[in-house]
C-alpha positions as a LaTeX table, in Angstrom:
\begin{tabular}{lrrr}
\hline
Residue & $x$ (\AA) & $y$ (\AA) & $z$ (\AA) \\
\hline
Met1 & 76.41 & 95.40 & 126.38 \\
Ser2 & 79.40 & 94.41 & 124.21 \\
Leu3 & 83.09 & 94.20 & 124.95 \\
His4 & 83.61 & 97.21 & 122.71 \\
Thr5 & 81.74 & 99.38 & 125.18 \\
Glu6 & 83.05 & 97.64 & 128.31 \\
Leu7 & 86.76 & 98.13 & 127.55 \\
Asp8 & 88.46 & 101.49 & 127.78 \\
Asp9 & 90.99 & 102.62 & 125.17 \\
Val10 & 93.98 & 101.20 & 127.06 \\
Gln11 & 92.24 & 97.85 & 127.55 \\
Lys12 & 91.26 & 97.73 & 123.87 \\
Thr13 & 94.89 & 98.21 & 122.88 \\
Gln14 & 95.96 & 95.47 & 125.30 \\
Phe15 & 93.22 & 93.17 & 124.01 \\
Phe16 & 94.24 & 93.62 & 120.39 \\
Gly17 & 97.83 & 92.95 & 121.45 \\
Leu18 & 96.67 & 89.71 & 123.11 \\
Val19 & 94.93 & 88.61 & 119.91 \\
His20 & 98.00 & 89.52 & 117.84 \\
Glu21 & 100.19 & 87.45 & 120.20 \\
Ser22 & 97.94 & 84.44 & 119.61 \\
Leu23 & 98.88 & 84.47 & 115.93 \\
Arg24 & 102.50 & 83.73 & 116.83 \\
Val25 & 101.87 & 80.75 & 119.13 \\
Arg26 & 103.57 & 77.65 & 117.71 \\
Ser27 & 103.79 & 75.16 & 120.59 \\
His28 & 101.87 & 74.01 & 123.66 \\
Phe29 & 104.45 & 75.64 & 125.89 \\
Glu30 & 103.91 & 78.97 & 124.12 \\
Phe31 & 100.16 & 78.48 & 124.40 \\
Met32 & 100.44 & 77.91 & 128.15 \\
Leu33 & 102.54 & 81.08 & 128.50 \\
Trp34 & 99.93 & 82.97 & 126.46 \\
Ser35 & 97.05 & 81.64 & 128.57 \\
Gln36 & 98.84 & 82.37 & 131.85 \\
Gly37 & 100.07 & 85.77 & 130.70 \\
Asn38 & 98.05 & 88.73 & 129.46 \\
Leu39 & 94.97 & 86.54 & 128.97 \\
Gln40 & 94.56 & 86.48 & 132.76 \\
Gln41 & 93.72 & 90.19 & 132.70 \\
Phe42 & 90.68 & 89.55 & 130.51 \\
Leu43 & 89.77 & 85.96 & 131.37 \\
Pro44 & 91.20 & 85.05 & 134.79 \\
His45 & 91.36 & 81.28 & 135.33 \\
Asp46 & 93.48 & 78.51 & 136.82 \\
Ile47 & 92.82 & 75.60 & 134.46 \\
Met48 & 91.72 & 75.53 & 130.82 \\
Ile49 & 90.25 & 72.39 & 129.29 \\
Ala50 & 89.85 & 71.87 & 125.56 \\
Ala51 & 87.83 & 68.90 & 124.33 \\
Trp52 & 87.07 & 67.92 & 120.76 \\
Gly53 & 85.56 & 65.06 & 118.80 \\
Asp54 & 82.15 & 63.46 & 118.40 \\
Phe55 & 80.30 & 64.22 & 121.63 \\
Ser56 & 77.24 & 62.21 & 120.56 \\
Leu57 & 79.37 & 59.06 & 120.46 \\
Gly58 & 81.62 & 59.97 & 123.39 \\
Leu59 & 84.68 & 59.92 & 121.11 \\
Ile60 & 86.36 & 62.87 & 122.77 \\
Ser61 & 89.98 & 63.97 & 123.09 \\
Val62 & 91.01 & 66.18 & 126.00 \\
Asp63 & 93.82 & 68.70 & 126.45 \\
Ile64 & 94.35 & 70.34 & 129.85 \\
Val65 & 96.33 & 73.59 & 129.94 \\
Ser66 & 97.58 & 74.64 & 133.36 \\
Pro67 & 100.86 & 75.34 & 135.17 \\
Trp68 & 99.74 & 72.84 & 137.84 \\
Pro69 & 101.31 & 69.48 & 136.96 \\
Asp70 & 98.86 & 67.38 & 138.98 \\
Val71 & 95.94 & 68.16 & 136.65 \\
His72 & 97.72 & 66.36 & 133.81 \\
Gly73 & 96.73 & 63.06 & 135.33 \\
Ser74 & 96.70 & 59.50 & 134.13 \\
Glu75 & 94.44 & 58.33 & 131.33 \\
Ala76 & 92.16 & 56.84 & 133.97 \\
Gln77 & 91.75 & 60.22 & 135.67 \\
Asn78 & 91.33 & 62.08 & 132.40 \\
Ala79 & 88.72 & 59.55 & 131.30 \\
Lys80 & 86.59 & 60.63 & 134.26 \\
Leu81 & 86.28 & 64.02 & 132.59 \\
Ile82 & 84.52 & 62.61 & 129.51 \\
Pro83 & 81.00 & 62.22 & 131.00 \\
Leu84 & 81.24 & 65.71 & 132.53 \\
Leu85 & 82.38 & 67.27 & 129.25 \\
Lys86 & 79.62 & 65.53 & 127.33 \\
Arg87 & 76.99 & 66.86 & 129.75 \\
Leu88 & 78.38 & 70.39 & 129.42 \\
Phe89 & 78.34 & 70.17 & 125.62 \\
Asp90 & 74.77 & 68.84 & 125.61 \\
Tyr91 & 73.72 & 71.67 & 127.95 \\
Trp92 & 75.40 & 74.24 & 125.68 \\
Thr93 & 73.61 & 72.80 & 122.63 \\
Glu94 & 70.24 & 72.75 & 124.39 \\
His95 & 70.58 & 76.37 & 125.51 \\
Ser96 & 71.03 & 78.21 & 122.22 \\
Cys97 & 74.76 & 77.44 & 121.94 \\
Ala98 & 75.51 & 80.37 & 124.23 \\
Pro99 & 78.39 & 80.62 & 126.73 \\
Phe100 & 77.44 & 79.98 & 130.34 \\
Thr101 & 78.89 & 79.84 & 133.84 \\
Val102 & 78.47 & 76.96 & 136.24 \\
Ser103 & 79.25 & 76.20 & 139.85 \\
Met104 & 81.54 & 73.21 & 140.21 \\
Lys105 & 79.92 & 72.39 & 143.55 \\
His106 & 76.28 & 72.52 & 142.47 \\
Gly107 & 76.63 & 71.42 & 138.83 \\
Leu108 & 74.07 & 72.29 & 136.17 \\
Ser109 & 71.26 & 71.89 & 138.71 \\
Glu110 & 70.55 & 70.36 & 142.11 \\
Lys111 & 69.54 & 67.16 & 140.33 \\
Asp112 & 72.64 & 67.15 & 138.12 \\
Pro113 & 75.76 & 67.57 & 140.32 \\
Phe114 & 79.15 & 67.07 & 138.69 \\
Gly115 & 80.83 & 64.89 & 141.26 \\
Tyr116 & 84.07 & 66.52 & 140.14 \\
Glu117 & 85.70 & 65.70 & 143.48 \\
Gln118 & 86.59 & 62.28 & 142.10 \\
Leu119 & 89.10 & 63.97 & 139.80 \\
Gly120 & 91.30 & 64.80 & 142.76 \\
Gly121 & 94.29 & 67.11 & 142.97 \\
Ser122 & 93.90 & 70.76 & 142.06 \\
Phe123 & 90.54 & 70.09 & 140.44 \\
Arg124 & 89.06 & 69.97 & 143.93 \\
Gln125 & 90.04 & 73.60 & 144.45 \\
Met126 & 88.02 & 74.78 & 141.46 \\
Lys127 & 84.82 & 76.61 & 142.36 \\
Ser128 & 83.43 & 77.83 & 139.02 \\
Ala129 & 83.74 & 77.39 & 135.27 \\
Val130 & 82.92 & 79.38 & 132.16 \\
Val131 & 81.95 & 77.23 & 129.18 \\
His132 & 81.61 & 77.77 & 125.43 \\
Ala133 & 81.88 & 75.54 & 122.37 \\
Ile134 & 82.06 & 75.47 & 118.57 \\
Lys135 & 79.98 & 73.27 & 116.29 \\
Asp136 & 81.87 & 71.74 & 113.38 \\
Lys137 & 79.18 & 71.08 & 110.77 \\
Arg138 & 81.69 & 70.00 & 108.12 \\
Gly139 & 83.68 & 67.35 & 109.92 \\
His140 & 81.59 & 66.70 & 113.05 \\
His141 & 84.57 & 67.35 & 115.30 \\
Asp142 & 82.93 & 69.76 & 117.69 \\
Cys143 & 85.04 & 71.60 & 120.27 \\
Leu144 & 84.29 & 72.48 & 123.89 \\
Tyr145 & 86.28 & 74.97 & 125.95 \\
Leu146 & 86.00 & 75.67 & 129.65 \\
Val147 & 88.08 & 77.75 & 132.00 \\
Leu148 & 88.02 & 76.80 & 135.68 \\
Ser149 & 88.71 & 79.14 & 138.56 \\
Lys150 & 89.18 & 78.99 & 142.33 \\
Ser151 & 86.87 & 81.99 & 142.50 \\
Glu152 & 83.24 & 81.33 & 143.44 \\
Thr153 & 82.06 & 83.96 & 140.96 \\
Pro154 & 83.70 & 84.46 & 137.53 \\
Ala155 & 84.50 & 87.99 & 136.39 \\
Pro156 & 81.37 & 89.78 & 135.06 \\
Ala157 & 82.55 & 89.84 & 131.44 \\
Ser158 & 83.93 & 86.27 & 131.42 \\
Arg159 & 81.20 & 84.78 & 129.24 \\
Arg160 & 81.46 & 87.46 & 126.57 \\
Met161 & 85.25 & 87.36 & 126.75 \\
Leu162 & 85.37 & 83.58 & 126.28 \\
Glu163 & 82.87 & 83.82 & 123.42 \\
Thr164 & 85.09 & 86.42 & 121.73 \\
Leu165 & 88.35 & 84.53 & 122.29 \\
Val166 & 87.25 & 80.95 & 121.54 \\
Pro167 & 87.82 & 81.29 & 117.76 \\
Tyr168 & 91.43 & 82.36 & 118.42 \\
Ile169 & 91.98 & 79.66 & 121.06 \\
Asp170 & 90.51 & 77.07 & 118.70 \\
Cys171 & 92.74 & 78.24 & 115.85 \\
Met172 & 95.86 & 78.06 & 118.02 \\
Leu173 & 95.17 & 74.55 & 119.30 \\
Arg174 & 94.33 & 73.27 & 115.82 \\
Gln175 & 97.65 & 74.58 & 114.50 \\
Ile176 & 99.87 & 73.20 & 117.26 \\
Gly177 & 98.18 & 69.80 & 117.27 \\
Gln178 & 97.61 & 67.31 & 120.04 \\
Pro179 & 100.17 & 67.15 & 122.88 \\
Gly180 & 101.63 & 63.94 & 124.14 \\
His181 & 99.62 & 64.11 & 127.37 \\
Ala182 & 96.27 & 64.67 & 125.65 \\
His183 & 93.86 & 61.85 & 126.28 \\
Lys184 & 91.66 & 60.39 & 123.59 \\
Ala185 & 88.56 & 58.58 & 124.74 \\
Thr186 & 88.37 & 55.02 & 123.60 \\
Val187 & 85.32 & 52.93 & 122.90 \\
Thr188 & 85.26 & 49.29 & 123.82 \\
Pro189 & 84.45 & 47.21 & 120.71 \\
Leu190 & 80.78 & 46.27 & 120.81 \\
Gln191 & 80.49 & 42.57 & 121.47 \\
Leu192 & 77.46 & 41.32 & 119.55 \\
Ala193 & 76.86 & 37.96 & 121.11 \\
Asp194 & 78.17 & 35.50 & 123.64 \\
Asp195 & 78.87 & 32.84 & 121.03 \\
Gly196 & 82.17 & 34.29 & 119.89 \\
Gln197 & 80.65 & 36.51 & 117.20 \\
Glu198 & 83.19 & 39.14 & 116.16 \\
Ala199 & 82.81 & 42.58 & 117.73 \\
Leu200 & 82.35 & 45.82 & 115.82 \\
Ser201 & 85.40 & 48.07 & 115.79 \\
Met202 & 85.27 & 51.68 & 116.91 \\
Arg203 & 85.16 & 52.87 & 113.27 \\
Glu204 & 82.36 & 50.41 & 112.45 \\
Gln205 & 80.36 & 51.61 & 115.46 \\
Glu206 & 80.93 & 55.19 & 114.32 \\
Ile207 & 79.66 & 54.40 & 110.82 \\
Met208 & 76.62 & 52.58 & 112.19 \\
Glu209 & 75.76 & 55.57 & 114.37 \\
Trp210 & 75.54 & 57.68 & 111.23 \\
Val211 & 73.55 & 54.99 & 109.46 \\
Arg212 & 71.13 & 55.12 & 112.39 \\
Lys213 & 70.78 & 58.86 & 111.79 \\
Gly214 & 69.80 & 58.26 & 108.17 \\
Lys215 & 73.03 & 59.35 & 106.47 \\
Thr216 & 73.95 & 57.95 & 103.05 \\
Asn217 & 77.37 & 56.47 & 102.24 \\
Phe218 & 78.39 & 59.72 & 100.56 \\
Glu219 & 77.32 & 61.80 & 103.57 \\
Ile220 & 79.07 & 59.47 & 106.02 \\
Gly221 & 82.22 & 59.66 & 103.91 \\
Met222 & 82.10 & 63.46 & 103.98 \\
Ile223 & 81.62 & 63.52 & 107.76 \\
Leu224 & 84.42 & 61.02 & 108.48 \\
Asp225 & 86.72 & 62.27 & 105.71 \\
Ile226 & 86.79 & 58.92 & 103.91 \\
Ser227 & 85.45 & 57.85 & 100.52 \\
Ala228 & 81.95 & 56.48 & 99.97 \\
Phe229 & 83.65 & 53.32 & 98.65 \\
Thr230 & 85.45 & 52.88 & 101.99 \\
Val231 & 82.15 & 53.35 & 103.82 \\
Lys232 & 80.62 & 50.65 & 101.62 \\
Asn233 & 83.48 & 48.26 & 102.43 \\
His234 & 82.99 & 48.90 & 106.15 \\
Leu235 & 79.27 & 48.22 & 105.81 \\
Gln236 & 79.94 & 44.92 & 104.03 \\
Arg237 & 82.07 & 43.80 & 106.97 \\
Ile238 & 79.45 & 45.04 & 109.43 \\
Phe239 & 76.68 & 43.11 & 107.64 \\
Lys240 & 78.79 & 39.97 & 107.73 \\
Lys241 & 79.49 & 40.37 & 111.46 \\
Leu242 & 75.81 & 41.03 & 112.19 \\
Asp243 & 74.61 & 38.32 & 109.79 \\
Val244 & 72.19 & 40.71 & 108.08 \\
Leu245 & 71.47 & 41.72 & 104.48 \\
Asn246 & 70.87 & 45.47 & 104.59 \\
Arg247 & 71.12 & 48.71 & 106.57 \\
Thr248 & 67.68 & 48.50 & 108.15 \\
Gln249 & 68.32 & 45.00 & 109.44 \\
Ala250 & 71.72 & 46.10 & 110.78 \\
Val251 & 70.23 & 49.05 & 112.67 \\
Ala252 & 67.43 & 46.86 & 114.04 \\
Lys253 & 69.89 & 44.25 & 115.29 \\
Leu254 & 72.17 & 46.80 & 116.90 \\
Ser255 & 69.21 & 48.59 & 118.47 \\
Ala256 & 68.11 & 45.31 & 120.01 \\
Lys257 & 71.62 & 44.60 & 121.30 \\
Met258 & 71.96 & 48.08 & 122.78 \\
Ser259 & 68.35 & 48.30 & 124.00 \\
Ala260 & 67.91 & 51.43 & 121.91 \\
Pro261 & 64.70 & 52.45 & 120.12 \\
Leu262 & 64.66 & 51.87 & 116.39 \\
Pro263 & 64.84 & 55.21 & 114.52 \\
Thr264 & 62.72 & 55.80 & 111.44 \\
Ser265 & 65.28 & 57.87 & 109.55 \\
Val266 & 67.50 & 55.10 & 108.20 \\
Ala267 & 68.30 & 55.85 & 104.57 \\
Ser268 & 66.56 & 53.11 & 102.61 \\
Asn269 & 67.67 & 54.17 & 99.16 \\
Glu270 & 70.97 & 52.30 & 99.44 \\
Ser271 & 71.42 & 48.56 & 99.66 \\
Leu272 & 74.74 & 49.25 & 101.37 \\
\hline
\end{tabular}
């Protein structure tokens, strides 16, 4: 069953009005008013969380939209969300990229509880969540959206409604940018040795992750929105830090340092 058949004529008119209103949102305050206004009729919720970035690397930014001030916590509290958001995105990817609902108490399964109580504040009152995401195949900045509710059971049409509205929500948040309170996950520079050897920066780790996946300099440049020449310069610095001569040696050394298995897909057609 689709939303077209679930909504009556009055609801359809109201829904189209809601979508039209989204086109005029120009600030985070306006977005909050939009999300707490007529949206509640179609997608009732108490907290909305938007997360975007590279989920495979854990480089994730978070924006929390709610009238409750205590959910806009410190960076330390927001950082606790990152592992949870990554697990939700992985679950979404592994299950046909379809929207799903989840109990905040029981998690994705009995063996995979969220432990969301550590977030504190109003988060502890949340009983359920509806989750959907968008894959960004051009820039590898995927987006995850979840709406949390104090209700044990989300409204019957919540999954289909979130699936329908996510493109509009995503468009709004991309246009109004990142708020001052949004938290961007940081990665501790990878220390390579105990002898004072220089650590890899976050960007260098990001590039090496794509090297591990077999991407060429040109492909990495396209993904990270930098030139292939810049990628090559980064790799030269990485090779110097690792004391290696080529990409395969660099991946092998990092795999050993991180206790990760050596992939077989490293692009070998480039010396850098």
